[in-house]
C-alpha positions as a printed NumPy array, in Angstrom:
array([[ -3.578,  -7.384,  39.899],
       [ -3.695, -11.133,  39.396],
       [ -0.461, -12.906,  38.329],
       [ -2.046, -13.709,  34.965],
       [ -3.019, -10.096,  34.292],
       [  0.347,  -8.887,  35.522],
       [  2.084, -11.173,  33.047],
       [ -0.113,  -9.948,  30.181],
       [  0.615,  -6.344,  31.133],
       [  4.356,  -6.969,  31.3  ],
       [  4.344,  -8.756,  27.939],
       [  2.426,  -5.872,  26.365],
       [  4.683,  -3.176,  27.825],
       [  7.918,  -4.891,  26.849],
       [  6.759,  -5.825,  23.361],
       [  8.71 ,  -4.457,  20.415],
       [  5.413,  -3.909,  18.579],
       [  2.622,  -1.361,  18.826],
       [ -1.015,  -1.63 ,  17.778],
       [ -2.52 ,   0.862,  15.33 ],
       [ -5.97 ,   1.239,  13.859],
       [ -6.15 ,   1.137,  10.066],
       [ -6.852,   4.875,   9.926],
       [ -3.87 ,   5.662,  12.178],
       [ -1.569,   3.604,   9.983],
       [ -2.977,   5.257,   6.871],
       [ -2.361,   8.763,   8.211],
       [  1.189,   7.914,   9.261],
       [  2.033,   6.409,   5.862],
       [  0.58 ,   9.459,   4.08 ],
       [  2.88 ,  11.754,   6.065],
       [  5.862,   9.511,   5.389],
       [  5.116,   9.414,   1.653],
       [  4.956,  13.203,   1.594],
       [  8.336,  13.298,   3.3  ],
       [  9.662,  10.863,   0.701],
       [  8.754,  13.358,  -2.023],
       [  5.387,  12.112,  -3.283],
       [  2.633,  14.576,  -4.162],
       [ -0.351,  14.855,  -1.828],
       [ -2.563,  12.822,  -4.156],
       [  0.014,  10.035,  -4.531],
       [  0.744,  10.055,  -0.796],
       [ -2.949,   9.6  ,  -0.041],
       [ -3.12 ,   6.671,  -2.469],
       [ -0.066,   5.084,  -0.818],
       [ -1.614,   5.511,   2.619],
       [ -4.884,   3.995,   1.459],
       [ -3.08 ,   1.007,  -0.099],
       [ -1.109,   0.402,   3.113],
       [ -4.348,   0.316,   5.103],
       [ -6.074,  -1.987,   2.587],
       [ -3.22 ,  -4.509,   2.625],
       [ -3.034,  -4.442,   6.42 ],
       [ -6.788,  -4.918,   6.611],
       [ -6.352,  -8.272,   4.887],
       [ -3.359,  -9.476,   6.855],
       [ -0.386,  -8.286,   4.797],
       [  2.29 ,  -5.892,   6.128],
       [  1.003,  -2.97 ,   4.091],
       [  3.12 ,  -0.384,   5.856],
       [  6.296,  -2.358,   5.212],
       [  5.472,  -2.713,   1.523],
       [  4.843,   1.01 ,   1.168],
       [  8.044,   1.825,   3.029],
       [  9.897,  -0.357,   0.513],
       [  8.175,   1.577,  -2.279],
       [  9.38 ,   4.886,  -0.8  ],
       [ 12.919,   3.52 ,  -0.671],
       [ 12.871,   2.24 ,  -4.27 ],
       [ 14.554,   4.002,  -7.161],
       [ 14.427,   3.721, -10.944],
       [ 10.878,   2.385, -11.201],
       [  9.071,   3.334, -14.388],
       [  5.513,   4.33 , -15.126],
       [  3.657,   2.106, -17.622],
       [  2.825,   3.036, -21.184],
       [ -0.729,   1.685, -21.487],
       [ -1.438,  -0.259, -24.661],
       [ -4.029,  -2.841, -25.642],
       [ -3.508,  -6.29 , -24.109],
       [  0.065,  -5.777, -22.853],
       [  1.996,  -3.048, -21.046],
       [  5.538,  -3.795, -22.098],
       [  8.486,  -3.495, -19.766],
       [ 11.63 ,  -1.537, -20.406],
       [ 15.059,  -1.246, -18.833],
       [ 13.601,  -0.711, -15.34 ],
       [ 10.79 ,  -2.532, -13.498],
       [  7.292,  -1.128, -13.554],
       [  6.21 ,   0.836, -10.483],
       [  3.24 ,  -0.837,  -8.711],
       [  1.749,   2.51 ,  -7.714],
       [  1.835,   3.9  , -11.264],
       [  0.518,   0.636, -12.696],
       [ -2.292,   0.518, -10.156],
       [ -3.41 ,   4.075, -10.798],
       [ -3.188,   3.562, -14.563],
       [ -5.257,   0.381, -14.307],
       [ -8.053,   2.336, -12.645],
       [ -7.827,   5.103, -15.244],
       [ -7.928,   2.682, -18.197],
       [-10.163,   0.015, -16.633],
       [-12.958,   0.322, -19.198],
       [-10.769,   1.251, -22.176],
       [ -9.025,  -0.952, -24.769],
       [ -5.659,  -0.12 , -23.169],
       [ -6.929,  -1.544, -19.888],
       [ -9.511,  -4.214, -19.187],
       [-11.774,  -3.289, -22.077],
       [-10.354,  -6.348, -23.837],
       [-11.091,  -8.447, -20.702],
       [ -7.431,  -9.391, -20.17 ],
       [ -4.248,  -7.389, -19.623],
       [ -0.618,  -8.367, -19.012],
       [  1.764,  -5.992, -17.248],
       [  5.376,  -6.984, -17.766],
       [  8.189,  -6.679, -15.221],
       [  6.384,  -5.251, -12.207],
       [  8.019,  -5.051,  -8.817],
       [  6.164,  -4.666,  -5.517],
       [  3.184,  -6.821,  -6.521],
       [  1.392,  -6.505,  -3.139],
       [  1.169,  -2.726,  -3.575],
       [ -0.512,  -3.26 ,  -6.936],
       [ -3.074,  -5.697,  -5.515],
       [ -4.721,  -2.935,  -3.509],
       [ -5.422,  -0.946,  -6.67 ],
       [ -6.549,  -4.037,  -8.569],
       [ -9.127,  -4.588,  -5.83 ],
       [-10.325,  -1.011,  -6.121],
       [-10.553,  -1.435,  -9.891],
       [-12.814,  -4.461,  -9.372],
       [-15.079,  -2.333,  -7.216],
       [-14.946,   0.5  ,  -9.746],
       [-16.08 ,  -1.667, -12.66 ],
       [-18.281,  -3.873, -10.428],
       [-16.753,  -7.052, -11.778],
       [-14.472,  -9.59 , -10.071],
       [-10.898,  -9.851, -11.305],
       [ -8.383, -12.664, -11.339],
       [ -4.743, -11.707, -10.761],
       [ -2.098, -14.205, -11.928],
       [  1.691, -14.179, -11.642],
       [  4.198, -17.001, -11.955],
       [  2.379, -20.083, -10.591],
       [  0.085, -18.128,  -8.283],
       [ -3.286, -16.448,  -8.598],
       [ -5.995, -14.85 ,  -6.515],
       [ -9.375, -13.23 ,  -7.039],
       [-10.62 ,  -9.842,  -5.96 ],
       [-14.341,  -9.435,  -5.401],
       [-16.341,  -6.547,  -6.857],
       [-16.586,  -5.309,  -3.263],
       [-12.754,  -5.097,  -3.214],
       [-12.29 ,  -8.147,  -0.978],
       [ -9.509, -10.585,  -1.944],
       [ -9.677, -14.365,  -1.918],
       [ -7.818, -16.275,   0.799],
       [ -4.897, -16.871,  -1.573],
       [ -3.681, -13.398,  -0.636],
       [ -2.046, -15.152,   2.332],
       [  0.36 , -16.783,  -0.127],
       [  1.645, -13.527,  -1.609],
       [  5.424, -13.244,  -1.41 ],
       [  6.733, -10.867,   1.239],
       [  9.656,  -9.966,  -1.044],
       [  8.949,  -6.47 ,  -2.361],
       [ 11.796,  -6.384,  -4.875],
       [ 10.754,  -9.478,  -6.825],
       [  9.877,  -8.653, -10.444],
       [  7.041, -10.567, -12.109],
       [  4.739, -10.43 , -15.119],
       [  1.144,  -9.927, -13.975],
       [ -2.028, -10.984, -15.811],
       [ -5.312,  -9.295, -14.887],
       [ -8.496, -10.896, -16.209],
       [-12.191, -10.16 , -15.859],
       [-13.239, -13.294, -14.023],
       [-16.221, -15.369, -15.081],
       [-16.041, -17.446, -11.905],
       [-18.923, -17.483,  -9.473],
       [-17.476, -15.515,  -6.556],
       [-20.037, -17.1  ,  -4.226],
       [-17.989, -20.307,  -4.403],
       [-14.68 , -18.53 ,  -3.727],
       [-13.625, -18.01 ,  -0.125],
       [-12.676, -14.421,   0.634],
       [-10.268, -13.189,   3.272],
       [-11.807, -11.846,   6.475],
       [-10.715,  -8.299,   7.323],
       [ -9.008,  -7.167,  10.497],
       [ -9.212,  -3.668,  11.884],
       [ -6.037,  -3.298,  13.932],
       [ -2.471,  -3.803,  12.773],
       [  0.674,  -4.593,  14.734],
       [  3.592,  -2.306,  13.881],
       [  7.206,  -2.797,  14.949],
       [  8.962,   0.07 ,  16.682],
       [ 11.747,  -0.114,  14.081],
       [  9.239,   0.282,  11.255],
       [  7.572,   3.17 ,  13.08 ],
       [ 10.921,   4.947,  13.456],
       [ 11.615,   4.563,   9.726],
       [  8.228,   6.005,   8.795],
       [  8.625,   8.876,  11.236],
       [ 12.045,   9.675,   9.77 ],
       [ 10.361,  10.249,   6.402],
       [  7.447,  12.103,   7.981],
       [  9.776,  14.529,   9.78 ],
       [ 11.074,  15.693,   6.406],
       [  7.75 ,  17.468,   5.892],
       [  8.425,  19.727,   8.88 ],
       [  9.707,  23.229,   8.174],
       [ 12.89 ,  24.029,  10.133],
       [ 12.395,  26.614,  12.848],
       [ 13.491,  30.179,  12.111],
       [ 14.255,  33.042,  14.466],
       [ 10.908,  34.613,  13.559],
       [  8.941,  31.413,  14.222],
       [ 10.661,  31.011,  17.574],
       [  9.744,  34.577,  18.492],
       [  6.101,  33.99 ,  17.541],
       [  6.108,  30.79 ,  19.574],
       [  7.173,  32.727,  22.653],
       [ 10.591,  31.148,  23.049],
       [ 12.097,  34.51 ,  24.03 ],
       [ 11.122,  36.428,  27.129],
       [ 11.442,  39.735,  25.294],
       [ 10.287,  39.558,  21.654],
       [ 11.866,  42.951,  20.963],
       [ 15.36 ,  41.855,  22.023]])
């Protein structure tokens, strides 16, 4: 092995990160979400969102892990033009799923513009906003504080997604608008198909995933052949 290749190999082996395909990350996050107590359907949505975010350069797995560790997030009460906040922040998963359900209705984007108050975990929501754009086949503009980005009707985000805050717990008001901009003139983010995952993050996900395993019983051990004499 040449010195250069040896150095690359050593760097790879001693790295604190691992490489996953998008589908591998998605499957791992689904299992973790199940262990965190989410239903199968919600867990699959969380896994999909993690893969979508990672595909466009954001730490999707980290965001979804933060979601699993969050408490006291509320589901929205859809209403025309504005989904008002309450005593607790809005859950990005519930808001995202509701946006897809109400996309063509007056309580959603039927009025062309919608404001969701007090949402935490904005990056998680962006994945579902992108899927909504594909669902209605119309680009959307997402605005919060002094920032904004577009999502294409093919569910690709504009390059401004690189500027999204990495702080999951930040609470913001979000405006979603049917965009009249010519998306041809807007630069979209190029996808990537592998994601780097830290060993610490992997251990945290696996800790949740292990909660889906059924503890072994004497009968299961017998059936697995762990005793020499199953009649003893």
